[in-house]
C-alpha positions, 0 to 999 in steps of 0.5 A: 267428708266431702267427696274428693277430699284428700288425706291432707285436706282431712288432716288440716280440717281435723287440726282445726277441730282439735282432732274430734271423733268426726274429723278423725273419721274423715281422715280414716275414710280418706286413708282407707280409700287411699290404701286400696287405691295405692295398692291397686295402682302399684304404690306399695309405699303409700299403701303401707303408710295409709294402712299405718295411719288407719291403725293409728286412728283406730287406736287413737289416744287423745294426746299431742304424740298421736296428733304429731304421728297423724300429721307425720303420716300424712306428710310422708304420704304426700312426700311419696306422691 
């Protein structure tokens, strides 16, 4: 994952790569970093959403529901910002 890439950027990249293992790792790294930063900066809603996204990615099942759930998590994180 490129330095400074946002969770939204990582998700868009994953969509173009059909949520490959490598692209999901990019989302995970971004979400994990965001989880820690949000907690530190007093944004508990973002921290909770990012933690949930990390759990989703750790337990990934390759189907349309998981793709939609990942996209909805990212949209929710963007909405809270």
